[in-house]
C-alpha positions in Angstrom: -0.2 0.3 -0.4 1.2 3.2 -0.9 1.4 6.1 1.4 -0.4 9.8 -0.3 0.9 13.0 0.4 -1.8 14.2 2.1 -0.9 11.2 4.9 2.0 13.1 5.2 0.6 16.5 5.4 -1.9 15.4 8.6 1.0 13.9 10.6 3.0 17.3 10.3 -0.6 19.1 11.1 -0.9 16.9 14.2 3.0 17.8 14.9 1.8 21.5 14.7 3.6 22.5 11.6 1.4 24.4 8.9 1.4 25.0 5.2 2.5 28.8 5.5 5.9 28.2 5.2 8.2 26.3 2.8 9.5 24.1 5.7 6.4 22.2 5.7 6.1 21.7 2.1 10.0 20.3 1.9 9.2 18.3 4.9 6.3 16.8 4.1 8.3 15.9 0.4 11.2 14.6 2.3 9.3 12.4 4.4 7.0 11.0 1.5 10.6 10.4 -0.6 11.7 8.4 2.7 8.2 6.3 2.7 8.7 5.7 -0.8 12.5 4.2 -0.5 13.7 4.1 3.1 17.1 3.5 1.9 17.3 7.5 0.8 17.7 7.6 4.7 21.2 6.7 4.4 22.7 9.1 2.9 20.2 12.3 2.8 23.0 14.9 2.2 23.7 12.6 -1.3 20.4 11.9 -2.3 17.5 13.6 -0.2 18.1 16.8 -0.2 18.7 17.8 -3.8 16.2 15.6 -4.1 13.6 18.2 -2.5 16.0 20.9 -3.6 14.9 19.9 -7.1 11.2 19.3 -6.8 10.9 22.7 -5.4 14.0 24.2 -7.3 15.7 25.3 -4.5 19.5 24.5 -2.9 20.3 21.3 -0.6 21.2 24.1 1.9 17.8 25.7 1.8 16.2 22.5 2.3 18.1 21.0 4.9 17.8 24.3 7.0 14.0 24.4 6.6 14.2 21.0 8.0 16.0 21.6 11.2 13.8 24.3 11.3 10.9 21.8 11.4 12.6 19.9 13.7 13.3 22.5 16.6 9.4 23.9 15.9 8.1 20.4 17.0 10.6 20.3 19.6 9.6 23.1 21.8 5.6 23.2 20.5 5.0 19.6 20.2 7.2 17.5 22.2 5.1 15.2 23.6 3.5 14.3 20.1 7.0 13.8 18.9 7.4 11.3 21.9 4.1 9.5 20.9 4.8 9.1 17.4 8.7 8.0 18.7 7.2 5.5 20.8 10.1 6.7 23.8 11.0 9.3 26.0 13.8 11.3 23.7 16.3 13.1 26.1 17.3 15.8 23.6 16.6 17.0 20.7 17.0 15.0 17.3 18.9 15.3 14.7 17.0 15.8 11.2 17.4 12.4 10.0 16.4 11.7 13.4 13.3 13.5 12.8 12.5 12.1 9.1 13.1 8.1 10.2 10.7 8.5 13.7 8.0 10.2 10.6 9.3 7.2 8.3 8.5 4.3 10.6 5.3 5.9 11.8 3.9 6.3 8.3 5.1 3.0 7.6 3.8 1.0 10.9 1.4 -1.9 9.6 1.8 -1.0 6.4 4.6 -3.2 5.7 3.7 -7.5 5.6 
């Protein structure tokens, strides 16, 4: 079963992110790409960020910055929801790749045969 981008949007909404900023769309597309091919999480600066940047006609640095900002926003405003998604308490703010991994795993739960 494929994940729809609207499912990713719903997850981001639950984390307090809204589509009034490019960080929402960069994060959503990055998560969606990772759901489609989880190995993209292995080399985010070589595979993932450039793919998102190409899609949105920007630089991979802008994508990376927006993902870090998304993590910070969620960490500061919806940490308990982030911990629900992770399934455990989180002691320190996750890196962007860890955040993407959490969201990817959450969306894939129960969908893998």
